[in-house]
Residue, then its C-alpha position, 0 to 999 in steps of 0.5 A: m333396707q340393709k340386710v345384715g348377718i351377725i357372726r359371734c364367738q361360740q365361746t360366748e353363746d351361753i353368757c351373751s344373748g346378743t341384745a346389745d348387737f340388736k339394740v345398736m342395729q335398731e338404734g343406728k349406733g356402733a358399727f351401724a351409725g351413719n348412713r346405713g339406714p334401716v337394718e334387717i337381720i338375716g341371721f345371728v350365728s356362731c363362728g362354729g368354734c375355734p378357730g372359726k371353722r364354720a364362719v366362712s360357710r355361715a357368712k356365705l349362707m347369709a350372703d346367699r340369703g341377701a345379706s349385704v353386710i356381715a358383722l363380726a360381733s364385738c366378742i370376736f374383735r373386742g372380747t366383749p363380754i369375756g375380756f378376751a378377743c378371738p386370736h383368730r379374728e383377722i384370719i376369720k375376717e379375711s377368709i370371710k371377705k374372700g368367701v363372700g366377695e366384694s359386694v358384701t361388707v364385713l364389719d369388725y364389731t357391732h357395739 
């Protein structure tokens, strides 16, 4: 079973419950389509606010707790649901990749 941690934009916390993220994981759709298999959610946290100041430490914590995948929620790369993607998304992704190492996959989106 794959263990996944999700990091979302703090700006969307009050307007998004994360239901779509959980649904695509459960149904094996979106970024979880294909051969990922069953998924267990290790954590669902925000980036910590602009410019993603806590994303790396939170990704490391979830990796330490067994996450083999860190998914950046669609609000970060796609701007869902506010229509504005995070201007810091590439830096956040690269910083997380460096912080958690090559054994953890970092996804650009969830749905």
